[in-house]
C-alpha angles and dihedrals in degrees: 000000000000092000092049090050091051091049090050091050091046091052090051091051091050090050092049093049090049091052092047091050091047092050091046092050092048091049091048092051092045091051092050092048089049090054091051092050093046093048091048092053093046091048092051091047094053092043092054090042087059090057092046094049091048090052093048090048087060091046093249114143116237111228104185142355122198123193115197130347143261119030117032113239103178143343129202136163126245124176092344094308126112110233114198128188119202133195102254116058092220119123129325139196143220123212131188133214091235135023116251109260097235136040090238091058092048089051089054089050091051093046094050094086094045092051090052090050090055091049090048092053089053092048092048092051092049092051098048091098092056105031101027112183094019093054091047092052091045092053092043095050092048090047091054090045090052093051094045094048094044094058114092095245116167124212112279111174131238092019096043120016097186136029119259125255089253090056091051093049092046091049093051099042103042133049123230093244091053090053091052092049091050095051110005096172100043112113094202091057091047090052089049091052091051090054092050091063092073097025121148123184106271130202113275113251 
């Protein structure tokens, strides 16, 4: 009887330990996912803030800033601009009430977010010693954002509603005939040139 009682107690202890470990693992995973989501939102915010600051530096009024995509969570106004947060922390965009008067100014507006990404990567690397995992994720997310926004990606609904910053800069700094001379047999470049014929200044993403 005593042996059976000990076995029963031992089984209960094993069950309790298993539950504690399961709960601890779930809490750990949830915390890590929460860090990822928070870092994604913060990275989008500072990227779009880079565009907004660049626009304001050129005395161009910012009309709207969107952080994330899909379902709208909240909207508030700051400095005359409508700032909207959406459910999925994937991409964002900044639009202005007027188009910058020169190509050079629009290039500065488009580069504002990329410059902030570079600075964020540097800050994340410097803070790894203090913040560890969070700093690594921050630097990584901003690095990926920099690469994705630097590529000359045209708008391709529903997958991409707006062209990338790299596409805007390429459009404003190079002529279609120069693109064809650089890579005359490249279909992507030919497609890009076709789009440039009817191009209008888009919102920076």
